[in-house]
C-alpha positions in Angstrom: 15.8 -10.2 -33.7 16.3 -7.0 -31.8 12.8 -6.0 -32.6 11.5 -9.1 -31.4 13.4 -8.8 -28.0 12.4 -5.4 -27.6 8.9 -6.1 -28.1 9.0 -8.8 -25.5 10.8 -6.4 -23.1 8.0 -3.8 -23.8 5.3 -6.3 -23.0 6.8 -7.2 -19.8 6.9 -3.7 -18.6 3.3 -3.2 -19.2 2.0 -6.6 -17.7 1.7 -6.2 -14.0 -0.6 -3.8 -12.1 0.3 -5.1 -8.6 -2.5 -3.3 -6.8 -4.6 -4.3 -3.8 -6.5 -0.9 -3.9 -7.7 1.4 -6.8 -5.1 4.0 -5.8 -1.9 1.8 -6.4 -0.5 2.0 -9.8 2.8 0.8 -11.4 5.2 2.6 -13.7 5.2 1.4 -17.4 8.4 2.7 -19.0 8.2 2.8 -22.9 10.8 0.8 -24.8 13.5 2.7 -26.5 13.9 2.1 -30.3 17.3 0.6 -31.3 18.8 -0.9 -34.6 18.2 -4.5 -35.6 20.5 -7.3 -34.4 22.6 -8.5 -37.5 22.0 -11.9 -39.0 19.1 -12.8 -37.0 15.8 -13.4 -39.0 12.5 -11.9 -37.6 9.8 -14.3 -36.5 6.9 -15.1 -39.1 4.3 -13.7 -36.6 4.2 -11.0 -34.4 5.3 -11.6 -30.8 2.9 -12.2 -28.2 2.0 -9.3 -26.1 2.5 -10.6 -22.5 0.4 -7.6 -21.2 -2.7 -9.6 -22.5 -2.0 -12.3 -20.0 -3.4 -12.5 -16.3 -1.1 -10.8 -13.9 0.7 -12.5 -11.1 -0.7 -12.1 -7.7 0.2 -9.0 -5.9 3.1 -8.8 -3.6 3.6 -5.2 -3.1 2.5 -2.0 -4.7 -1.0 -1.9 -3.1 -1.7 -0.2 0.1 -1.7 -2.9 3.1 -5.3 -3.7 4.6 -6.5 -0.3 6.1 -9.4 1.5 7.7 -12.1 3.4 6.1 -10.9 6.6 7.9 -7.3 6.1 6.4 -6.2 8.8 4.3 -6.2 8.1 0.6 -2.9 8.1 -1.4 -2.0 11.6 -2.7 -2.7 12.3 -6.4 -0.4 10.8 -8.6 1.3 8.6 -6.0 2.8 5.6 -7.3 3.7 3.0 -4.7 6.9 1.0 -5.7 6.4 -2.6 -6.6 8.5 -5.6 -6.7 7.8 -5.8 -10.6 9.9 -2.7 -10.7 12.8 -4.3 -9.0 13.0 -6.9 -11.9 12.1 -4.5 -14.7 15.5 -2.7 -13.7 17.3 -5.8 -15.3 14.9 -5.7 -18.4 15.7 -2.1 -18.9 19.4 -2.5 -18.7 19.4 -5.5 -21.0 17.5 -3.4 -23.5 19.9 -0.5 -23.1 22.7 -3.0 -24.1 21.1 -4.4 -27.1 22.7 -2.0 -29.4 26.2 -3.0 -28.4 25.2 -6.7 -28.6 23.8 -6.2 -32.1 27.5 -5.5 -33.0 29.7 -8.0 -31.2 27.5 -10.6 -29.7 28.9 -14.4 -29.8 27.1 -17.0 -31.7 25.8 -18.6 -28.3 24.7 -15.1 -27.3 22.9 -14.7 -30.5 21.3 -18.2 -30.3 20.1 -17.4 -26.7 18.4 -14.4 -27.8 16.9 -16.0 -30.8 15.5 -18.9 -28.3 14.0 -16.3 -25.7 10.5 -16.2 -27.1 9.7 -19.9 -27.9 12.2 -21.8 -25.7 13.2 -20.0 -22.7 14.9 -22.8 -20.9 17.1 -23.5 -23.9 17.8 -19.8 -24.3 19.0 -19.5 -20.7 21.5 -22.4 -21.2 22.7 -20.8 -24.5 23.1 -17.4 -22.7 24.8 -19.2 -19.8 27.5 -20.9 -22.2 28.1 -17.5 -23.9 31.7 -16.3 -23.5 30.6 -12.8 -23.5 27.7 -13.1 -21.1 29.5 -10.8 -18.5 29.3 -7.3 -19.9 31.4 -5.3 -17.5 29.8 -6.8 -14.3 26.3 -7.0 -16.0 25.3 -10.7 -16.3 23.3 -11.1 -19.7 22.3 -14.5 -18.9 20.8 -13.6 -15.4 19.0 -10.6 -16.9 17.7 -12.7 -19.8 16.5 -15.4 -17.3 14.8 -12.8 -15.1 13.1 -11.4 -18.1 11.9 -14.7 -19.3 10.8 -15.6 -15.8 8.6 -12.4 -15.7 7.1 -13.6 -19.0 6.3 -17.0 -17.6 4.8 -15.6 -14.6 2.5 -13.1 -16.5 1.7 -16.0 -18.9 0.8 -18.5 -15.9 3.4 -20.9 -16.8 4.0 -22.0 -13.3 6.4 -24.8 -14.0 8.7 -22.7 -16.3 8.6 -20.0 -13.7 9.7 -22.3 -10.9 12.6 -23.9 -12.9 13.8 -20.4 -13.9 13.6 -19.3 -10.1 15.7 -22.4 -9.1 18.3 -21.6 -12.0 18.5 -18.0 -10.9 19.2 -19.2 -7.1 22.0 -21.2 -8.1 23.4 -18.6 -10.6 22.9 -15.4 -8.8 22.3 -16.0 -5.1 23.8 -12.6 -4.0 21.3 -10.6 -6.4 18.3 -9.3 -4.6 16.3 -9.7 -7.8 16.8 -13.5 -7.8 15.0 -13.7 -4.4 12.5 -11.2 -5.6 11.5 -13.5 -8.4 11.6 -16.5 -6.0 9.0 -14.6 -3.8 6.8 -13.8 -6.7 6.9 -17.5 -7.9 6.2 -18.8 -4.3 3.3 -16.3 -3.9 1.9 -17.5 -7.2 1.9 -21.0 -5.6 0.4 -19.8 -2.3 3.5 -21.1 -0.6 3.5 -18.1 2.0 6.5 -19.4 4.1 8.8 -19.8 1.1 7.7 -16.2 -0.1 8.6 -14.7 3.2 12.0 -16.5 3.3 12.8 -15.1 -0.1 11.7 -11.8 0.7 13.9 -11.8 3.9 17.0 -12.8 1.9 16.1 -9.9 -0.7 15.7 -7.5 2.2 19.1 -8.5 3.8 20.8 -7.8 0.5 18.9 -4.5 -0.3 17.2 -3.1 2.7 17.1 0.4 0.8 14.9 -0.8 -1.9 11.4 0.4 -0.9 9.4 -2.1 -2.8 11.3 -4.9 -0.9 11.0 -3.4 2.4 7.2 -3.0 1.9 6.7 -6.6 0.7 8.8 -7.9 3.5 6.9 -6.0 6.1 3.5 -7.2 4.7 4.9 -10.8 4.7 6.1 -10.5 8.3 2.8 -9.2 9.4 0.9 -12.2 7.8 3.3 -14.5 9.7 2.5 -12.7 12.9 5.9 -11.2 13.4 4.4 -7.7 14.0 7.6 -6.3 15.3 9.4 -7.2 12.1 6.5 -5.9 10.1 6.6 -2.4 12.0 10.5 -2.3 11.6 10.4 -2.9 7.9 7.5 -0.5 7.6 9.6 2.1 9.2 12.4 1.4 6.9 10.0 1.8 3.9 8.9 5.0 5.2 12.4 6.3 5.7 12.5 5.9 1.9 9.1 6.9 1.0 7.8 9.2 3.8 4.8 10.6 1.7 3.1 7.2 1.9 0.3 8.0 4.4 -1.5 4.8 4.0 1.6 2.8 5.0 2.4 5.3 7.8 -1.1 4.4 9.5 -0.6 0.8 8.8 3.0 0.7 10.4 1.4 2.5 13.5 -1.1 -0.3 13.8 1.8 -2.9 13.5 3.6 -1.2 16.3 0.3 -1.4 18.4 -0.1 -5.2 17.5 3.6 -5.8 18.4 3.0 -4.1 22.0 -0.4 -5.9 22.7 1.1 -9.3 21.4 4.1 -9.6 23.5 2.3 -11.3 26.3 0.5 -13.8 24.3 1.1 -17.6 24.2 2.0 -19.2 21.0 1.7 -22.5 19.5 1.6 -24.1 16.0 -0.2 -27.1 14.7 -1.1 -28.4 11.5 -0.1 -25.0 9.8 -2.2 -22.8 12.3 -0.2 -20.8 14.5 -2.5 -19.7 17.4 -1.6 -16.8 20.0 -3.9 -16.1 23.0 -3.7 -14.5 26.3 -2.8 -16.5 29.5 -5.9 -15.4 31.2 -9.5 -15.4 30.0 -9.2 -18.5 27.7 -9.1 -22.1 29.1 -6.7 -24.9 27.5 -9.7 -26.8 26.6 -11.2 -23.6 24.6 -7.8 -23.0 23.0 -7.9 -26.7 21.6 -11.4 -26.4 20.5 -10.6 -23.3 18.8 -7.6 -24.8 16.8 -9.7 -27.7 15.8 -12.7 -25.5 14.5 -10.1 -23.6 12.5 -8.6 -26.4 10.8 -11.9 -28.1 10.1 -13.3 -24.9 8.5 -10.1 -24.6 6.4 -10.3 -28.2 5.0 -14.1 -27.8 4.4 -13.8 -24.6 2.5 -11.0 -26.1 0.4 -13.0 -28.9 -0.5 -16.2 -26.8 -1.5 -14.0 -24.4 -3.6 -11.7 -27.1 -5.1 -8.6 -25.2 -3.8 -5.6 -26.5 -2.0 -5.8 -25.8 1.8 -3.8 -22.9 2.7 -0.2 -23.8 4.1 -0.2 -21.5 6.9 -2.4 -19.2 9.1 -1.7 -16.9 11.9 -4.5 -16.6 14.4 -4.5 -14.0 17.4 -7.0 -13.9 20.0 -6.8 -10.5 21.5 -7.6 -9.9 25.2 -10.5 -7.6 24.6 -12.8 -6.3 21.8 -11.0 -3.0 22.3 -7.6 -4.4 21.8 -8.8 -6.1 18.7 -10.2 -2.9 17.2 -7.0 -1.1 18.0 -5.2 -3.8 16.2 -7.2 -4.0 13.1 -9.7 -1.2 13.1 -12.6 -3.6 12.7 -16.0 -2.3 13.0 -17.7 -2.4 16.4 -20.2 -5.0 15.2 -17.6 -7.3 13.9 -16.8 -10.5 16.1 -13.6 -11.3 14.0 -11.7 -10.2 11.0 -9.2 -11.8 8.6 -6.7 -9.3 7.0 -3.8 -11.6 6.4 -3.9 -12.6 10.1 -7.2 -14.0 11.6 -8.3 -12.0 14.6 -10.6 -12.8 17.4 -11.1 -11.7 20.9 -11.7 -13.4 24.2 -15.2 -12.1 24.5 -16.0 -14.0 21.2 -14.2 -17.3 21.9 -15.7 -17.6 25.2 -19.3 -17.0 24.0 -21.8 -19.9 23.6 -21.5 -19.6 19.8 -17.7 -19.3 19.7 -17.2 -22.0 17.1 -19.4 -20.2 14.6 -17.2 -17.2 14.8 -14.1 -19.1 14.5 -15.4 -21.1 11.5 -16.7 -18.0 9.7 -13.2 -16.2 9.9 -11.3 -19.3 8.9 -13.7 -19.5 5.8 -12.4 -16.1 4.9 -8.8 -17.0 5.4 -9.1 -20.0 3.1 -10.8 -18.1 0.4 -7.7 -15.9 0.3 -6.3 -18.8 -1.7 -8.7 -17.9 -4.6 -6.9 -15.9 -7.3 -9.4 -13.1 -8.1 -11.8 -10.5 -6.5 -14.7 -12.7 -5.0 -18.1 -10.9 -4.8 -18.7 -10.1 -1.2 -22.2 -11.9 -1.2 -20.2 -15.2 -2.2 -17.7 -14.6 0.4 -19.7 -13.7 3.2 -22.6 -16.2 2.1 -20.1 -19.1 2.2 -18.7 -18.0 5.3 -22.1 -17.8 7.1 -23.0 -21.2 5.5 -20.0 -22.9 7.1 -21.0 -21.5 10.5 -23.9 -24.1 10.8 -27.6 -23.7 10.6 -29.0 -20.1 10.1 -29.3 -18.0 13.4 -32.8 -16.9 14.4 -31.7 -13.4 13.4 -31.1 -14.6 10.0 -34.5 -16.3 9.7 -36.1 -13.0 11.0 -34.4 -11.1 8.3 -35.5 -13.7 5.6 -39.0 -13.3 6.8 -38.9 -9.6 6.4 -37.4 -9.9 3.0 -40.3 -12.2 2.0 -43.0 -10.2 3.7 -41.9 -6.5 2.7 -40.1 -7.4 -0.6 -36.9 -5.8 1.0 -34.2 -7.2 -1.2 -30.8 -5.3 -1.8 -30.0 -5.3 -5.5 -27.8 -8.2 -6.3 -25.0 -5.9 -7.7 -24.9 -3.8 -4.5 -23.6 -6.8 -2.7 -20.6 -7.3 -4.9 -18.9 -4.6 -3.0 -17.1 -4.2 0.4 -19.5 -5.0 3.3 -17.1 -3.9 5.9 -17.5 -0.2 5.0 -21.1 -0.4 6.1 -21.3 1.4 9.4 -24.9 0.8 10.6 -25.4 -2.4 12.2 -28.9 -2.8 10.9 -27.8 -2.3 7.3 -24.8 -4.7 7.7 -26.9 -7.3 9.3 -29.4 -7.2 6.1 -26.5 -7.3 3.8 -24.9 -10.3 5.5 -28.2 -12.2 5.8 -29.1 -11.7 2.1 -25.6 -12.8 1.0 -26.3 -16.1 3.0 -29.7 -16.3 1.1 -28.0 -15.8 -2.1 -25.4 -18.5 -1.4 -28.0 -21.0 -0.2 -30.1 -20.3 -3.3 -27.1 -21.1 -5.5 -26.4 -24.2 -3.5 -29.9 -25.4 -3.9 -30.2 -24.8 -7.5 -26.6 -25.9 -8.6 -25.3 -28.0 -5.8 -21.7 -28.2 -4.8 -20.7 -28.3 -8.4 -22.3 -24.7 -8.8 -20.1 -23.5 -5.8 -17.1 -24.8 -7.7 -18.2 -23.2 -10.9 -18.8 -19.8 -9.0 -15.2 -19.7 -8.0 -14.0 -20.8 -11.4 -15.8 -17.8 -12.8 -13.9 -15.6 -10.3 -10.5 -17.2 -11.1 -11.2 -16.6 -14.7 -11.8 -12.8 -14.1 -15.6 -12.8 -14.3 -16.8 -11.8 -10.7 -19.8 -9.8 -11.9 -23.3 -11.3 -12.2 -22.1 -14.8 -11.2 -25.4 -15.9 -9.7 -27.6 -14.9 -12.6 -25.1 -16.4 -15.0 -25.2 -19.7 -13.2 -28.8 -19.7 -12.4 -30.5 -17.9 -15.5 -33.1 -15.5 -14.5 -32.1 -15.1 -10.7 -33.4 -12.0 -9.4 -34.9 -10.6 -6.1 -38.4 -12.1 -6.8 -36.9 -15.6 -7.4 -34.8 -15.2 -4.2 -38.0 -14.2 -2.2 -39.8 -17.2 -3.5 -36.8 -19.5 -2.4 -36.9 -18.1 1.1 -40.8 -18.3 1.4 -40.3 -22.0 0.6 -37.8 -22.4 3.4 
């Protein structure tokens, strides 16, 4: 039995690389060999390696959204993750297994036997064990936390949710309980619940770097820039070498300063902040309606549930927006967890196109997986409305000159393009590729494309869904339009 438990614990330690950038890595401690637990038969088959399952979505351990000019992480730097907080319980449980092998009660043994196949039954067995408390270490809570990690890694959402509820009842004063609640809520895209859980964890353990960082990022996404900056500074007190979070925290301070004078209101899950001057009440109403409509339409196209909350800030000027986000000069808006617009954009004649475009990106954040940027930007432009005249001119040049960017080049990050002409062509071709997919496969093809993303197959989606798709076919499609 103990080999089985150790294999499970080792798998959980390897499963989650919580990274939002390539530089982020997680620690993967190796299991320690110990003696077998007496009188427990080993399983007939090898235990499943949870490291083969899809990892839960990230909550920390990656750098927050940054600027191209931000410093890279130092060589070998490992950003602390929430998974590490939970793994502490797993490690201590593993360390205690030799003692358990000698004197565990029968309910304890029954619980350990049931951990792999029947986690909820195992939790109740461990809960009823008279020896569950080992010098202040609760074996039942540690075992439940471990099995919850396995449920998250194995995408067993209902089991993970039930374990989270059990932990909340049994161990409400343990920060790991609220960390696990946050991970479960994040998996369900329940952002408000995730933030509440992280705030509870932070109140219990403000000196845990991973919790401070995750709470900072959750506060930012909710529009609490002062809270984000304060928690970012607390994290930096503990991890001063994190240069990426240093610059991000400075941006949070700038956002907090500039946002203090902004109005605020929330309707249908969208919290809108705007300056008193420069935007009429009628335009504020129109922006909120345009955002809500675009969220609904994007959710319908992709087959996802509409996001439960979105913070939108209309900055007083383009310079303020760039100071808050480091968006490129050619960008009329940006989504980085918060949707950013500016007064110039929302008072322009085409303001609704910009609002709908950025709201589409916000809704696409619900998709679990890296979306190719041609698909991301193509859908966002599609939902703006009919193609602009500048788009039609680009398409004409593509047809006449054969100037088509290789499809694989448009799977990368478009915001790193500094030249406005290059950025314009990349965006316009992205719309062409999306329109081509829509013509060939219809709305079903769009849902299939996002299913491919969520299945972990984001590369070459267009050529897989439309066999033979290439630059020549794209030009022929544009020529017909």
